[in-house]
C-alpha positions in Angstrom: 5.9 -1.4 -24.7 5.3 2.4 -25.6 6.6 4.7 -22.8 4.1 5.6 -20.3 3.1 9.2 -19.4 3.3 7.9 -15.6 4.5 5.2 -13.5 3.1 4.2 -10.1 5.1 1.6 -8.3 4.4 -0.5 -5.3 7.2 -0.5 -2.7 7.6 -3.8 -0.6 8.5 -6.6 -2.4 8.7 -4.6 -5.7 11.3 -1.9 -4.8 12.7 -3.0 -1.4 12.6 -5.9 0.9 13.0 -5.0 4.5 15.6 -2.4 4.4 17.3 -3.6 1.5 16.8 -2.2 -2.1 15.9 -4.8 -4.8 18.5 -5.2 -7.6 17.8 -2.4 -10.3 15.6 -0.6 -8.1 17.7 2.7 -7.9 18.7 2.5 -11.7 14.8 2.4 -12.6 13.9 5.0 -10.5 17.0 7.2 -11.6 16.1 6.3 -15.3 12.6 7.4 -15.1 13.7 10.7 -13.5 16.3 11.3 -16.3 13.7 10.2 -18.9 11.2 12.7 -17.7 8.6 10.1 -16.8 6.9 11.0 -13.6 6.5 8.7 -11.0 4.8 7.8 -7.7 5.1 5.2 -5.0 1.8 3.5 -3.8 2.1 1.4 -0.6 -0.6 -0.4 1.7 2.5 -0.4 4.3 0.7 1.7 7.0 3.1 1.1 9.7 5.2 4.0 8.6 4.1 7.6 7.3 5.2 9.0 4.1 7.6 10.8 5.8 9.3 8.0 7.5 9.0 5.8 4.3 11.1 8.4 2.5 13.6 8.5 5.2 13.7 4.6 5.3 14.5 4.8 1.5 17.0 7.5 1.6 19.1 5.1 3.9 18.9 2.6 1.2 20.3 5.2 -1.5 16.8 5.5 -3.1 16.0 9.3 -2.7 12.2 9.7 -2.9 10.2 12.9 -1.9 7.7 12.5 0.6 5.3 14.1 -1.9 5.8 11.1 -4.3 4.8 8.6 -1.6 1.2 7.5 -0.9 0.3 5.4 1.9 -2.8 3.5 2.7 -2.8 5.1 6.0 -2.9 8.6 4.6 -5.5 7.8 2.2 -7.6 5.9 5.4 -7.1 9.1 7.2 -8.2 11.3 4.3 -11.3 9.4 3.9 -12.1 8.9 7.6 -11.8 12.8 8.3 -14.6 13.1 5.7 -16.9 10.4 7.1 -16.3 10.9 10.7 -15.3 14.4 11.3 -14.5 15.2 14.8 -15.1 11.7 15.9 -12.7 9.7 18.3 -11.1 6.7 16.4 -9.6 3.9 18.5 -6.3 2.7 16.6 -4.2 -0.4 16.0 -1.4 0.9 14.6 1.9 2.6 15.1 3.0 6.0 16.4 4.1 6.8 12.8 0.5 5.9 11.5 -1.2 7.9 14.1 0.9 11.0 13.5 0.1 10.7 9.9 -3.6 10.2 10.5 -3.6 13.4 12.7 -1.9 15.3 10.0 -5.1 14.4 7.9 -7.5 15.5 10.4 -8.4 12.3 12.4 -8.8 12.2 16.1 -6.9 9.2 17.4 -8.2 8.7 21.0 -7.9 5.9 23.7 -11.0 7.2 25.3 -14.4 7.7 24.2 -13.9 5.9 20.8 -16.4 6.0 18.3 -14.7 3.7 15.7 -11.9 1.4 15.3 -9.2 1.5 12.4 -6.6 -1.2 12.2 -3.3 -1.1 10.3 0.1 -2.8 10.0 0.8 -2.3 13.8 4.1 -3.6 14.5 3.6 -2.3 17.9 0.4 -4.5 18.8 0.0 -5.9 22.2 -3.0 -8.1 23.6 -4.4 -5.2 25.9 -5.2 -3.4 22.8 -6.2 -6.1 20.5 -8.7 -6.7 23.3 -9.8 -3.3 23.8 -10.5 -3.3 20.0 -12.7 -6.5 20.2 -14.7 -5.0 23.0 -15.3 -2.0 20.6 -16.3 -4.0 17.7 -18.8 -5.8 19.7 -20.4 -2.8 20.9 -20.9 -2.0 17.0 -18.7 0.6 16.4 -17.8 1.8 12.8 -14.9 -0.5 11.8 -12.2 0.3 9.0 -8.9 -0.9 7.9 -6.0 0.7 6.0 -5.5 -2.1 4.0 -6.2 -5.9 3.6 -2.7 -7.5 3.0 -2.5 -10.6 5.5 1.4 -10.7 5.1 4.2 -8.1 4.4 7.5 -9.2 2.5 10.5 -9.3 4.6 13.9 -10.7 4.2 13.1 -13.2 6.6 9.9 -14.2 5.1 6.6 -12.8 5.5 5.6 -10.9 8.5 1.8 -10.7 9.9 0.2 -7.7 8.5 -2.9 -5.8 8.7 -5.1 -8.5 7.1 -4.0 -11.1 9.7 -5.2 -9.0 12.7 -8.3 -8.6 10.9 -8.6 -12.2 10.6 -8.1 -12.5 14.1 -10.9 -9.7 15.0 -13.2 -11.4 12.7 -12.6 -15.0 14.7 -13.0 -13.2 17.9 -16.2 -10.9 17.2 -17.4 -12.2 13.9 -17.2 -8.4 12.5 -15.6 -7.8 9.2 -14.5 -3.9 8.4 -17.1 -1.9 6.8 -14.3 -0.5 4.4 -11.1 -1.3 3.7 -8.9 1.4 2.2 -5.6 1.1 0.3 -4.8 -1.3 -2.7 -6.6 -3.0 -4.7 -9.4 -0.2 -4.2 -8.9 1.7 -7.5 -10.0 5.0 -5.6 -6.4 5.0 -3.9 -4.7 4.7 -7.2 -6.7 7.9 -8.8 -5.9 10.0 -5.6 -2.4 9.3 -5.9 -2.4 10.1 -9.7 -4.7 13.4 -9.3 -2.2 14.6 -6.6 0.6 14.3 -9.2 -1.1 15.3 -12.2 -0.7 11.8 -13.8 -2.5 10.9 -16.7 -5.3 8.1 -16.2 -5.3 7.3 -19.9 -1.6 6.6 -20.0 -0.5 5.0 -16.7 1.6 2.1 -15.8 1.2 0.4 -12.4 3.9 -1.6 -11.2 3.9 -4.4 -8.3 4.5 -7.8 -7.5 1.5 -9.3 -6.1 -1.3 -10.7 -8.1 -4.1 -10.4 -5.8 -3.1 -6.8 -4.9 -1.2 -5.4 -7.6 -2.3 -6.9 -10.6 -6.1 -6.8 -9.3 -5.8 -3.0 -8.8 -4.4 -2.5 -12.6 -7.3 -4.5 -13.8 -9.7 -2.9 -11.6 -8.5 0.8 -12.5 -8.4 -0.2 -16.4 -4.7 0.9 -16.4 -1.8 -0.9 -17.6 0.0 -3.3 -15.5 3.4 -4.8 -14.8 4.2 -7.6 -12.7 7.9 -8.0 -11.2 8.4 -11.7 -10.5 10.5 -13.4 -7.7 8.6 -11.6 -4.6 5.3 -12.9 -4.0 4.6 -14.2 -7.7 6.9 -17.0 -8.7 7.5 -18.0 -12.7 4.8 -20.5 -13.9 2.3 -19.4 -11.2 -1.1 -20.9 -13.0 -2.7 -18.0 -11.5 -1.1 -15.4 -14.0 -2.9 -16.6 -16.9 -6.1 -14.9 -17.1 -4.1 -11.5 -16.1 -1.5 -11.8 -18.8 -4.7 -12.3 -21.3 -5.9 -8.9 -20.1 -2.5 -7.3 -21.3 -0.5 -7.6 -17.8 3.0 -7.1 -18.7 5.3 -9.8 -16.6 9.0 -9.2 -16.0 11.6 -11.0 -14.2 13.3 -8.3 -12.5 13.4 -4.4 -12.4 16.1 -4.5 -14.7 14.0 -6.2 -17.5 11.2 -3.5 -16.6 13.8 -0.7 -17.1 14.7 -2.0 -20.4 11.0 -2.5 -21.6 10.1 1.0 -20.6 13.1 3.0 -21.3 15.3 1.2 -23.7 
């Protein structure tokens, strides 16, 4: 594979698992840095802000500047600040997400909410869930930071925003009016534009077919899928993506060898 002009990588399940770096992650990032290949991290994990994700990575020995981290929460905030300027939003999300939304200009409020936003809420309570359901039944605009039903963790998969969305749909019959984050190509283009990465020579790396491979395909960029996380060797769903040019590698060591030699 020819060396890309820029690389955008998924985070959970690709570079890290919980609070543990996956084998080869540090070496890959350092290799890209040394080779002068610009990179960014694009994550649907909206439970943490970019700043908090950067601190989390630093504790694992993966120094990544917050400016290189793009979260579905911040992207949702950017879009909502434009679509609903000055209108209060009820959030099912963490304090870290609420702070990131505020930085983007979103008014998060418990009272008088005129919209609902669902994120990866690791602080979720039944009372808050019921409040969101009541608002949805009143017909307020409804959004989600991302669609993932589960987040990879050392102990398995944890209920993510998509699981909360499924619960709310069962209770209210509502589906979000818009879901931000991957696999929406707009999220990828936002990150690429912010860092000046070339669209025509970009590589996107992830571990999930339905999110990461689908994003690369929808955006029309080269894609690489790292096996071992959400996708296993021999998965029959790989075939159509491989025919479209998806690079499949065993691990991050193999990816580094293919990209940097």
